[in-house]
C-alpha positions, 0 to 999 in steps of 0.5 A: 077517698075512694078505693076500687079493687081489681085483680090481675093475675095473682095481684089484687090492685087497690086503686085509691083516689082522693085524700088519705088522711087521719079520717080516711086511713083507717078505711084504707087499712080496713079495705086492705085487711079484707083483701088480705083475708080474701086472698092471703097469698095474693100480691097487693098493689096500692095504686096511688096515681089518683091520690091527691094527698097523704098525711102521716096517718096514711103513710102509717097505714101503708107501712102497716099494710106492707108489714102485714104482707111481709109477715104473710110472705105476700108481695106488696107494692105501692105505685103511681105516687106522684105530685104531693103524695110522691113528695111526702113519701120521699120526704118521710123516707118511705120510698126507701122502705116501701116497695114502690114503682112509678106505674101499675105496669111496673108494679105488676112486673115486680110482683109477678102479675099478668102484665 
């Protein structure tokens, strides 16, 4: 798994590529915590458009990120979940819990980013 962080307006975008599994989920959560500490009021978007797989550990990490952002009063959104990742998020019913959008542009509009 690799993460690339960019900023667009008030939104920090964490683009994730590869697999988010038992071994990689802690790294994603750690990366999120560093972003949240750096920009406590900033919106966080997790772009999953380049992620190929997610397991229950990855889903748990996304939920922890969402819960933390919600507790801080910061906007949080997942976007671009397609293929197997999208299917597993739907099967786990996380699409009804996590704010999610089909594209990064939609996510930026949702959280009030610059685009």
